[in-house]
RODO-2510 file (C-alpha; in nm, 4 decimals, decimal comma):
residues 256
     n   res          X          Y          Z
     1     m     0,9371     3,2067    -1,0571
     2     l     0,6925     2,9203    -1,0513
     3     k     0,4006     2,9003    -1,2858
     4     i     0,1245     2,6596    -1,1824
     5     h    -0,1130     2,5517    -1,4704
     6     h    -0,4361     2,3899    -1,3809
     7     i    -0,5631     2,1944    -1,6766
     8     r    -0,8507     1,9710    -1,5794
     9     n    -0,9302     1,7388    -1,2773
    10     a    -0,6002     1,6444    -1,1206
    11     t    -0,3983     1,7225    -1,4325
    12     m    -0,1671     2,0261    -1,3793
    13     v     0,1679     2,1541    -1,4819
    14     l     0,4474     2,3053    -1,2709
    15     e     0,6667     2,5293    -1,4708
    16     t     0,9952     2,6718    -1,3525
    17     e     1,2619     2,8485    -1,5537
    18     k     1,4226     2,5195    -1,6490
    19     d     1,1731     2,2328    -1,5928
    20     v     0,8062     2,1716    -1,6838
    21     i     0,6484     1,8986    -1,4782
    22     l     0,3179     1,7324    -1,5818
    23     i     0,1214     1,5787    -1,3126
    24     d    -0,1431     1,3042    -1,3567
    25     p    -0,2243     1,3440    -1,7342
    26     m    -0,5862     1,2653    -1,8106
    27     l    -0,5866     1,4016    -2,1730
    28     g    -0,8716     1,2088    -2,3262
    29     d    -1,1575     1,3748    -2,5141
    30     q    -1,4823     1,4562    -2,3282
    31     g    -1,7094     1,1472    -2,2768
    32     i    -1,4423     0,8910    -2,3662
    33     m    -1,4895     0,6947    -2,0392
    34     p    -1,8097     0,5479    -1,8901
    35     s    -1,9985     0,7115    -1,6001
    36     f    -1,8471     0,6429    -1,2558
    37     t    -2,1951     0,6480    -1,0856
    38     l    -2,5286     0,5539    -1,2104
    39     f    -2,7790     0,6611    -0,9370
    40     r    -2,5968     0,8548    -0,6553
    41     y    -2,5016     1,1331    -0,9026
    42     k    -2,6365     1,1924    -1,2437
    43     a    -2,4831     0,9372    -1,4856
    44     r    -2,2649     1,1095    -1,7366
    45     k    -1,9774     0,9929    -1,9497
    46     n    -1,6320     1,1078    -1,8283
    47     p    -1,4459     1,3344    -1,8506
    48     t    -1,7611     1,5472    -1,8374
    49     i    -1,5858     1,8453    -1,9954
    50     s    -1,3250     1,8858    -2,2666
    51     l    -0,9610     2,0033    -2,2222
    52     p    -0,9103     2,3841    -2,2124
    53     n    -0,7878     2,5452    -2,5404
    54     n    -0,4493     2,6294    -2,4198
    55     t    -0,3590     2,2609    -2,3220
    56     n    -0,1403     2,1743    -2,6236
    57     s     0,0798     2,4816    -2,5937
    58     i     0,1535     2,3888    -2,2338
    59     l     0,2010     2,0111    -2,3007
    60     n     0,4558     2,0915    -2,5818
    61     k     0,6916     2,2299    -2,3012
    62     v     0,6696     1,9270    -2,0719
    63     t     1,0084     1,7842    -1,9543
    64     h     0,8969     1,5376    -1,6820
    65     c     0,5900     1,3645    -1,5435
    66     l     0,4746     1,2716    -1,1891
    67     i     0,1937     1,0095    -1,1691
    68     t     0,0237     0,9548    -0,8273
    69     h    -0,1742     0,6362    -0,9156
    70     q    -0,3082     0,4220    -1,1944
    71     h    -0,6730     0,5280    -1,1911
    72     p    -0,7881     0,6549    -1,5412
    73     d    -0,8931     1,0006    -1,4133
    74     h    -0,5223     1,0466    -1,3395
    75     i    -0,3579     0,8650    -1,6264
    76     d    -0,5593     0,7642    -1,9189
    77     n    -0,4871     0,6137    -2,2577
    78     k    -0,4344     0,9543    -2,4178
    79     g    -0,1977     1,0487    -2,1354
    80     i    -0,0002     0,7274    -2,1823
    81     q     0,0263     0,7842    -2,5573
    82     f     0,1536     1,1424    -2,4943
    83     l     0,4210     1,0235    -2,2540
    84     i     0,5276     0,7492    -2,4863
    85     q     0,5341     0,9598    -2,7957
    86     k     0,7485     1,2342    -2,6313
    87     n     0,9562     0,9932    -2,4259
    88     i     0,8817     1,1896    -2,1140
    89     p     1,0700     1,0729    -1,7921
    90     v     0,8183     0,9516    -1,5345
    91     t     0,8424     0,9461    -1,1579
    92     c     0,5889     0,7309    -0,9645
    93     s     0,5407     0,4905    -0,6744
    94     v     0,7579     0,1949    -0,6570
    95     k     0,4247    -0,0126    -0,6496
    96     d     0,3248     0,1238    -0,9874
    97     k     0,6537     0,0789    -1,1687
    98     k     0,5874    -0,2622    -1,3124
    99     a     0,2436    -0,1614    -1,4570
   100     f     0,3764     0,1649    -1,6089
   101     l     0,6838    -0,0110    -1,7638
   102     k     0,4541    -0,2688    -1,9057
   103     k     0,2496     0,0128    -2,0745
   104     g     0,5786     0,1440    -2,2309
   105     l     0,6381     0,4417    -2,0020
   106     n     0,9893     0,5772    -1,9521
   107     v     0,9929     0,5334    -1,5715
   108     v     1,3285     0,6850    -1,4423
   109     k     1,2478     0,7174    -1,0664
   110     t     1,0350     0,5246    -0,8152
   111     l     0,9605     0,6259    -0,4477
   112     k     0,8461     0,4416    -0,1402
   113     y     0,6454     0,6128     0,1206
   114     w     0,8640     0,8568     0,3192
   115     e     1,1573     0,8032     0,0919
   116     q     1,3387     1,1144    -0,0246
   117     q     1,5452     1,1231    -0,3481
   118     s     1,7137     1,3856    -0,5618
   119     f     1,4861     1,5416    -0,8179
   120     l     1,5687     1,8179    -1,0814
   121     g     1,8387     1,9685    -0,8594
   122     g     1,6221     1,9503    -0,5412
   123     t     1,4389     1,6733    -0,3643
   124     i     1,1175     1,4769    -0,3919
   125     e     0,9636     1,2621    -0,1177
   126     g     0,6940     0,9976    -0,1358
   127     i     0,4038     1,0726     0,0931
   128     p     0,1440     0,7990     0,2035
   129     a    -0,2136     0,8555     0,0656
   130     k    -0,5213     0,6697     0,1583
   131     h    -0,7867     0,6741    -0,1180
   132     g    -1,1116     0,6531     0,0669
   133     y    -1,2729     0,6200     0,4118
   134     g    -1,3025     0,2685     0,5480
   135     f    -1,3182    -0,0428     0,3372
   136     v    -1,3292     0,1366    -0,0029
   137     s    -0,9633     0,2364     0,0328
   138     k    -0,8667    -0,1317     0,0007
   139     l    -1,0518    -0,1521    -0,3295
   140     m    -0,8977     0,1679    -0,4571
   141     g    -0,5262     0,0320    -0,4267
   142     n    -0,2122     0,2239    -0,3568
   143     v    -0,1691     0,6023    -0,4126
   144     i     0,1276     0,8212    -0,3355
   145     g     0,1579     1,1918    -0,2752
   146     f     0,4727     1,3886    -0,3365
   147     y     0,6580     1,6563    -0,1361
   148     i     0,8839     1,8591    -0,3685
   149     k     1,1555     2,1098    -0,3030
   150     l     1,3114     2,2556    -0,6130
   151     p     1,5989     2,5060    -0,6093
   152     n     1,4754     2,8672    -0,5308
   153     q     1,1120     2,7606    -0,5434
   154     k     0,8407     2,7310    -0,2785
   155     s     0,7855     2,3844    -0,1303
   156     i     0,4942     2,1920    -0,2851
   157     y     0,2913     1,9073    -0,1382
   158     l     0,0787     1,7174    -0,3954
   159     s    -0,1504     1,5211    -0,1599
   160     s    -0,3277     1,3212    -0,4468
   161     d    -0,6460     1,1354    -0,3878
   162     t    -0,6477     1,0900    -0,0082
   163     i    -0,8541     1,1481     0,3058
   164     y    -0,7075     1,3243     0,6142
   165     t    -0,4648     1,0914     0,7845
   166     s    -0,1867     1,1109     1,0314
   167     s     0,0564     1,1174     0,7313
   168     v    -0,1214     1,4174     0,5828
   169     d    -0,1226     1,5861     0,9255
   170     n     0,2569     1,5152     0,9648
   171     v     0,3385     1,6770     0,6305
   172     l     0,1331     1,9895     0,7042
   173     k     0,2690     2,0366     1,0524
   174     n     0,6353     1,9123     1,0101
   175     h     0,7223     1,9742     0,6514
   176     k     0,5154     2,2994     0,6360
   177     p     0,4668     2,3040     0,2610
   178     e     0,4347     2,6608     0,1196
   179     i     0,1927     2,5223    -0,1459
   180     s    -0,0462     2,2265    -0,1237
   181     v    -0,2609     2,0766    -0,3879
   182     l    -0,5776     1,9171    -0,2561
   183     a    -0,8406     1,7031    -0,4351
   184     c    -1,1734     1,8590    -0,3343
   185     g    -1,4408     1,7044    -0,5423
   186     a    -1,5602     1,4866    -0,2494
   187     a    -1,5823     1,1848    -0,4878
   188     q    -1,8026     0,8956    -0,4117
   189     f    -1,9280     0,5841    -0,5995
   190     d    -2,2845     0,4562    -0,5897
   191     l    -2,1739     0,2245    -0,3014
   192     f    -1,9210     0,2763    -0,0140
   193     n    -1,7961     0,5804     0,1595
   194     k    -1,6245     0,8954    -0,0001
   195     l    -1,3047     0,8313    -0,1874
   196     i    -1,1350     1,1639    -0,0980
   197     m    -1,1725     1,4208     0,1764
   198     n    -1,5207     1,5245     0,2800
   199     v    -1,5899     1,8850     0,3515
   200     d    -1,4901     1,8648     0,7218
   201     d    -1,1456     1,7269     0,6303
   202     i    -1,0987     1,9802     0,3573
   203     l    -1,1550     2,2596     0,6139
   204     k    -0,9212     2,0725     0,8530
   205     f    -0,6459     2,0556     0,5933
   206     v    -0,6808     2,4202     0,4999
   207     k    -0,6800     2,5161     0,8732
   208     n    -0,3749     2,3127     0,9468
   209     t    -0,1449     2,4400     0,6742
   210     d     0,0488     2,7657     0,6962
   211     g     0,0683     2,7803     0,3184
   212     k    -0,1497     2,8229     0,0116
   213     v    -0,3906     2,5513    -0,0944
   214     i    -0,4785     2,4901    -0,4515
   215     a    -0,8053     2,3024    -0,4865
   216     n    -0,8533     2,0651    -0,7863
   217     h    -1,0346     1,7438    -0,8856
   218     m    -1,3652     1,9291    -0,9295
   219     e    -1,6330     1,9518    -1,2023
   220     s    -1,4800     1,7167    -1,4580
   221     i    -1,5610     1,3674    -1,3363
   222     n    -1,9267     1,2779    -1,2681
   223     h    -1,8792     1,1126    -0,9172
   224     c    -1,7358     1,4509    -0,7713
   225     p    -2,0380     1,6520    -0,6375
   226     l    -1,8525     1,9394    -0,4712
   227     t    -1,8381     2,2262    -0,7112
   228     r    -1,6149     2,5203    -0,7158
   229     k    -1,9037     2,7541    -0,6184
   230     k    -1,9955     2,5375    -0,3252
   231     l    -1,6557     2,5070    -0,2042
   232     k    -1,5987     2,8767    -0,2261
   233     n    -1,9081     2,9439    -0,0268
   234     i    -1,7978     2,6998     0,2438
   235     l    -1,4588     2,8581     0,2657
   236     i    -1,6073     3,2125     0,2888
   237     k    -1,8321     3,0971     0,5662
   238     n    -1,5372     2,9502     0,7561
   239     k    -1,3171     3,2582     0,6922
   240     l    -1,0640     3,0531     0,4986
   241     i    -1,1059     3,1606     0,1397
   242     n    -0,7896     3,3784     0,1565
   243     k    -0,5761     3,0623     0,1921
   244     v    -0,7209     2,8869    -0,1085
   245     w    -0,7026     2,9227    -0,4839
   246     i    -0,9774     2,7479    -0,6722
   247     p    -0,8646     2,7565    -1,0407
   248     e    -1,0878     2,7368    -1,3441
   249     d    -0,9703     2,4804    -1,6103
   250     g    -0,6924     2,6433    -1,8204
   251     e    -0,6113     2,9010    -1,5462
   252     f    -0,2527     2,9555    -1,4154
   253     l    -0,0939     3,1134    -1,1106
   254     e     0,2393     3,2761    -1,0989
   255     i     0,4392     3,2507    -0,7746
   256     t     0,7503     3,4466    -0,7079
***
């Protein structure tokens, strides 16, 4: 049995019978960070919503953490404090190792792109991610996705903050993940192109996977305009809604 807890934004927890894996912990209070846009979208301090009420009971069970990149909407100061306090083992990109060690995190495993290593009795592979269309991806720095196969569990692809690339296409068509987690907020700053997939690429992603897609990274950071309701309507219109789970904050899905 696999229990997938959606917490907020990209923060989620994968719970099996023996392991509880926290992903991208943004655990700070509502409004602790500045607005990420001033005029393209309404200026609001981030996160724009508080954590769901059941967060602490889930966090108390965490045994491991995966971090996809260093941006504060994926790992914030409260998340760092939590990982240090509990001495949680962390897996991340080899490119982030130095920075996370400097912050005091217990980095136990690092991955390069397309490198596969043993992980909690199964395997984990680093997947390339490109954070934005065109020039802005250079400014956003490195990001890594993860393809995870745990014993007696469905395979999971955590695509992270990325646009649709040949690497993403390769994973969907050759690895054939049974579950994919996709950042769907269509984030964009006041300047430059979108930072993650636009609607066309979200639809392409859903069409090109044989598995279930979990949509996250919505309605918690002010530069993400695509809401759950809008996404749901788009998926219904394109007859793809049956392939996608759009969780509310604090909601979970059990997969057998």
